[in-house]
C-alpha positions as semicolon CSV with decimal commas, in nm:
position;residue;x (nm);y (nm);z (nm)
1;M;-0,595;-1,294;14,639
2;R;-0,735;-1,415;14,308
3;I;-0,921;-1,111;14,181
4;L;-1,154;-1,066;13,885
5;F;-1,140;-0,694;13,801
6;W;-1,433;-0,513;13,641
7;G;-1,373;-0,162;13,504
8;T;-1,379;0,054;13,194
9;S;-1,297;0,424;13,239
10;D;-0,980;0,611;13,334
11;F;-1,106;0,627;13,691
12;A;-1,056;0,250;13,727
13;V;-0,696;0,241;13,601
14;P;-0,518;0,341;13,927
15;G;-0,716;0,072;14,111
16;L;-0,610;-0,201;13,871
17;R;-0,252;-0,078;13,877
18;A;-0,254;-0,081;14,259
19;L;-0,380;-0,441;14,272
20;I;-0,104;-0,551;14,038
21;G;0,155;-0,357;14,238
22;E;0,044;-0,516;14,565
23;G;0,104;-0,862;14,425
24;H;-0,258;-0,974;14,395
25;E;-0,328;-1,226;14,122
26;V;-0,561;-1,048;13,882
27;V;-0,699;-1,352;13,700
28;G;-0,895;-1,152;13,446
29;V;-1,036;-0,813;13,349
30;V;-1,395;-0,760;13,241
31;T;-1,446;-0,436;13,051
32;Q;-1,688;-0,284;12,800
33;P;-1,654;-0,379;12,431
34;D;-1,442;-0,157;12,207
35;R;-1,649;0,141;12,087
36;P;-1,621;0,381;11,791
37;A;-1,457;0,707;11,894
38;G;-1,309;1,023;11,744
39;R;-1,381;1,182;11,411
40;G;-1,286;0,869;11,219
41;R;-1,512;0,655;11,443
42;A;-1,243;0,388;11,468
43;L;-1,288;0,126;11,739
44;R;-1,114;0,227;12,062
45;S;-1,028;0,005;12,358
46;S;-1,108;0,113;12,712
47;P;-0,819;0,245;12,925
48;V;-0,862;-0,058;13,152
49;K;-0,828;-0,298;12,860
50;E;-0,511;-0,123;12,745
51;L;-0,350;-0,168;13,087
52;A;-0,464;-0,530;13,109
53;L;-0,306;-0,610;12,773
54;E;0,019;-0,441;12,882
55;E;0,023;-0,666;13,188
56;A;-0,076;-0,981;12,991
57;I;-0,401;-1,019;13,187
58;P;-0,684;-1,202;13,007
59;V;-0,962;-0,965;12,894
60;F;-1,333;-1,046;12,863
61;Q;-1,565;-0,797;12,689
62;P;-1,928;-0,915;12,694
63;E;-2,188;-0,684;12,543
64;R;-2,407;-0,757;12,845
65;A;-2,275;-0,912;13,167
66;R;-2,546;-1,175;13,194
67;G;-2,658;-1,507;13,052
68;A;-2,537;-1,866;13,063
69;D;-2,239;-1,813;12,829
70;V;-2,115;-1,515;13,031
71;M;-2,151;-1,705;13,359
72;A;-1,960;-2,000;13,218
73;R;-1,672;-1,774;13,113
74;L;-1,665;-1,602;13,454
75;R;-1,640;-1,938;13,630
76;E;-1,333;-2,020;13,423
77;F;-1,147;-1,731;13,591
78;N;-1,209;-1,899;13,930
79;P;-1,180;-1,574;14,131
80;E;-1,191;-1,543;14,509
81;I;-1,341;-1,195;14,486
82;S;-1,460;-0,948;14,222
83;V;-1,351;-0,582;14,235
84;V;-1,568;-0,336;14,040
85;I;-1,470;0,023;13,955
86;A;-1,657;0,233;13,696
87;Y;-1,751;-0,070;13,489
88;G;-2,062;0,082;13,329
89;Q;-2,330;-0,183;13,382
90;I;-2,548;-0,297;13,672
91;L;-2,444;-0,650;13,769
92;K;-2,699;-0,915;13,860
93;P;-2,685;-1,108;14,191
94;D;-2,566;-1,431;14,024
95;V;-2,262;-1,242;13,890
96;L;-2,194;-1,065;14,219
97;D;-2,223;-1,383;14,424
98;L;-2,011;-1,603;14,197
99;P;-1,677;-1,554;14,383
100;P;-1,662;-1,709;14,734
101;L;-1,585;-1,366;14,886
102;G;-1,847;-1,189;14,675
103;S;-1,797;-0,853;14,500
104;I;-1,684;-0,512;14,622
105;N;-1,705;-0,172;14,455
106;L;-1,514;0,156;14,473
107;H;-1,754;0,453;14,451
108;A;-1,646;0,818;14,439
109;S;-1,866;0,964;14,711
110;L;-1,939;0,933;15,082
111;L;-2,228;0,693;15,047
112;P;-2,522;0,701;15,093
113;E;-2,474;1,051;14,947
114;L;-2,456;1,073;14,569
115;R;-2,549;0,725;14,453
116;G;-2,528;0,699;14,076
117;A;-2,315;0,754;13,769
118;A;-2,180;1,108;13,826
119;P;-2,102;1,163;14,196
120;I;-1,793;1,378;14,138
121;N;-1,975;1,620;13,908
122;W;-2,276;1,661;14,137
123;A;-2,066;1,704;14,451
124;I;-1,915;2,018;14,296
125;I;-2,238;2,141;14,135
126;R;-2,428;2,114;14,464
127;G;-2,161;2,298;14,656
128;H;-2,044;2,017;14,883
129;E;-1,742;2,111;15,091
130;Q;-1,619;1,753;15,112
131;T;-1,655;1,422;14,935
132;G;-1,448;1,105;14,931
133;V;-1,452;0,741;14,833
134;S;-1,642;0,440;14,962
135;I;-1,558;0,071;14,936
136;I;-1,883;-0,122;14,958
137;R;-2,015;-0,476;14,943
138;M;-2,218;-0,496;14,623
139;N;-2,579;-0,607;14,608
140;E;-2,858;-0,589;14,352
141;R;-2,934;-0,222;14,435
142;M;-2,723;0,055;14,282
143;D;-2,452;0,179;14,522
144;A;-2,657;0,063;14,821
145;G;-2,441;-0,213;14,970
146;A;-2,283;-0,217;15,314
147;I;-1,985;0,015;15,365
148;I;-1,650;-0,152;15,431
149;L;-1,426;0,157;15,424
150;Q;-1,460;0,532;15,361
151;I;-1,203;0,806;15,307
152;H;-1,307;1,172;15,342
153;E;-1,155;1,443;15,121
154;P;-1,218;1,819;15,098
155;I;-1,331;1,979;14,774
156;L;-1,095;2,268;14,705
157;E;-1,232;2,616;14,634
158;D;-1,171;2,623;14,258
159;E;-1,137;2,248;14,201
160;R;-1,279;2,116;13,876
161;A;-1,444;1,780;13,823
162;S;-1,152;1,660;13,609
163;D;-0,905;1,747;13,888
164;L;-1,117;1,586;14,160
165;W;-1,169;1,281;13,938
166;A;-0,793;1,229;13,911
167;R;-0,736;1,286;14,283
168;L;-1,013;1,051;14,398
169;S;-0,904;0,777;14,157
170;E;-0,565;0,762;14,333
171;I;-0,714;0,790;14,682
172;G;-0,963;0,521;14,591
173;A;-0,689;0,288;14,472
174;A;-0,514;0,314;14,809
175;A;-0,845;0,261;14,992
176;L;-0,913;-0,047;14,781
177;V;-0,580;-0,203;14,874
178;E;-0,650;-0,134;15,242
179;A;-1,001;-0,282;15,223
180;L;-0,876;-0,599;15,055
181;A;-0,611;-0,641;15,324
182;L;-0,882;-0,617;15,592
183;I;-1,103;-0,866;15,407
184;E;-0,815;-1,109;15,357
185;A;-0,730;-1,091;15,729
186;G;-1,094;-1,126;15,834
187;L;-1,077;-0,791;16,016
188;H;-1,322;-0,587;15,810
189;E;-1,660;-0,463;15,930
190;E;-1,959;-0,397;15,706
191;R;-2,189;-0,110;15,802
192;P;-2,532;-0,093;15,635
193;Q;-2,615;0,234;15,461
194;D;-2,892;0,458;15,592
195;D;-3,128;0,479;15,293
196;A;-3,307;0,776;15,451
197;K;-2,990;0,984;15,396
198;A;-2,939;0,876;15,034
199;S;-2,914;1,124;14,746
200;L;-2,877;1,063;14,374
201;A;-2,610;1,165;14,123
202;P;-2,764;1,082;13,784
203;R;-2,571;1,046;13,462
204;I;-2,505;1,376;13,284
205;E;-2,568;1,393;12,910
206;R;-2,446;1,665;12,674
207;E;-2,780;1,846;12,667
208;D;-2,788;1,853;13,048
209;A;-2,465;2,057;13,053
210;R;-2,612;2,365;12,884
211;I;-2,561;2,684;13,087
212;D;-2,861;2,876;13,219
213;W;-2,729;3,231;13,251
214;K;-3,028;3,334;13,464
215;K;-2,866;3,151;13,754
216;S;-2,633;3,335;13,989
217;A;-2,260;3,363;13,928
218;T;-2,202;3,145;14,235
219;E;-2,425;2,869;14,097
220;L;-2,266;2,887;13,753
221;H;-1,916;2,887;13,900
222;R;-1,998;2,548;14,051
223;W;-2,185;2,434;13,738
224;I;-1,900;2,500;13,494
225;R;-1,640;2,345;13,729
226;G;-1,866;2,044;13,780
227;M;-1,898;1,984;13,406
228;D;-1,521;2,009;13,335
229;S;-1,402;1,846;13,121
230;V;-1,669;1,592;13,021
231;P;-1,924;1,669;12,898
232;G;-1,817;2,034;12,930
233;A;-2,056;2,317;13,016
234;W;-2,169;2,490;12,698
235;S;-2,372;2,777;12,562
236;Q;-2,468;2,901;12,217
237;L;-2,311;3,207;12,059
238;N;-2,424;3,307;11,711
239;D;-2,600;2,970;11,676
240;Q;-2,279;2,779;11,751
241;E;-2,202;2,570;12,058
242;V;-1,908;2,692;12,269
243;K;-1,776;2,504;12,573
244;L;-1,668;2,724;12,863
245;F;-1,411;2,644;13,133
246;R;-1,214;2,785;13,429
247;P;-1,471;3,030;13,565
248;R;-1,389;3,296;13,824
249;I;-1,644;3,503;14,013
250;T;-1,572;3,874;13,993
251;E;-1,547;4,059;14,321
252;D;-1,577;4,414;14,193
253;H;-1,827;4,411;13,909
254;S;-2,202;4,351;13,909
255;P;-2,329;4,440;13,561
256;K;-2,693;4,523;13,495
257;S;-2,687;4,368;13,149
258;E;-2,915;4,086;13,041
259;P;-2,786;3,746;13,162
260;G;-2,555;3,591;12,903
261;T;-2,424;3,924;12,773
262;V;-2,047;3,968;12,735
263;V;-1,971;4,291;12,923
264;E;-1,592;4,297;12,921
265;V;-1,311;4,131;12,721
266;H;-0,941;4,117;12,811
267;E;-0,753;4,001;12,503
268;H;-0,406;4,018;12,656
269;D;-0,474;3,918;13,017
270;E;-0,482;3,539;13,031
271;S;-0,585;3,553;13,399
272;D;-0,924;3,698;13,307
273;G;-1,060;3,633;12,957
274;F;-1,413;3,767;12,917
275;L;-1,683;3,863;13,166
276;V;-2,041;3,741;13,126
277;A;-2,345;3,880;13,311
278;C;-2,539;3,626;13,516
279;G;-2,878;3,641;13,687
280;V;-2,691;3,768;13,993
281;G;-2,333;3,891;13,954
282;A;-2,094;3,810;13,671
283;L;-1,844;3,542;13,579
284;W;-1,505;3,555;13,411
285;I;-1,450;3,273;13,159
286;R;-1,082;3,192;13,111
287;E;-1,081;2,894;12,872
288;V;-1,305;2,789;12,584
289;T;-1,350;2,524;12,319
290;P;-1,491;2,701;12,010
291;P;-1,669;2,498;11,741
292;G;-1,426;2,273;11,553
293;K;-1,123;2,387;11,756
294;R;-0,916;2,271;12,048
295;R;-0,950;2,404;12,400
296;M;-0,772;2,740;12,428
297;T;-0,743;3,044;12,654
298;A;-1,027;3,291;12,633
299;G;-0,772;3,564;12,558
300;A;-0,645;3,380;12,252
301;W;-1,002;3,335;12,130
302;A;-1,069;3,707;12,180
303;R;-0,754;3,802;11,988
304;G;-0,883;3,591;11,701
305;R;-1,207;3,793;11,711
306;G;-1,405;3,497;11,843
307;I;-1,569;3,705;12,115
308;Q;-1,633;4,075;12,180
309;V;-1,825;4,304;12,413
310;G;-2,196;4,294;12,344
311;D;-2,204;3,933;12,225
312;H;-2,479;3,730;12,387
313;F;-2,473;3,367;12,501
314;V;-2,801;3,176;12,506
């Protein structure tokens, strides 16, 4: 099939790679414009653009995917179908309807659950036991189109958002290939979503990821895993922002200290790190990103005198 691929983030890369590997003719890639990144604020291409250039696929990077000039350029690609994965903009009906076979999208949830920008994060934060991927027919409403194919996947007990992100991107790529084969053969079915069962997974900004230590250890175990590794759950210690990772709920310790207080530190046991009192229970933190430093084990940070018993996160 002649496919116009829309995508930007790492999550979209396995899908594009799978289409190329299956022998589809990817006539073009539409991705977000290069953006400043890193300390030097140099322009950085999206992961999807980098793969497209490696494969000599034409790249189109409109600031906004709308308007007469954009539509004219899209027509030049002459696609049969558009495939959209983590592109980063809402597409208008004239864009979606341009290819004869319309536009389909890979979304990382079991729609209609978790419509929105951050379904993987919220699935973990809300304690879902399973999630998955959905291939849908796109329409003018966000993540609300008819379902063509769904794959269910369990969420593992200590799985982090970054791990689940990587796993679902590969599962989604395989599901995409299967859905396109069904569409090409005329064997697919499209099942409307039940809007009454819909839930939202809104975009998470840095400020949203701040830890509220008054919550229970169980809630914060999900919260920190759900924020890993972007944007990263964080808390302030001595007026500095510290990102916290790899939490573990303690089974034998329920401190009475004020929530956010460090009650135990294991400098030389990398399996633990330091223990923080929560509203109910306590949580071991095993990895951190201190201000201006790389991510490291909590034990290494403690050995460098970055944390000690009695310190208080807020």
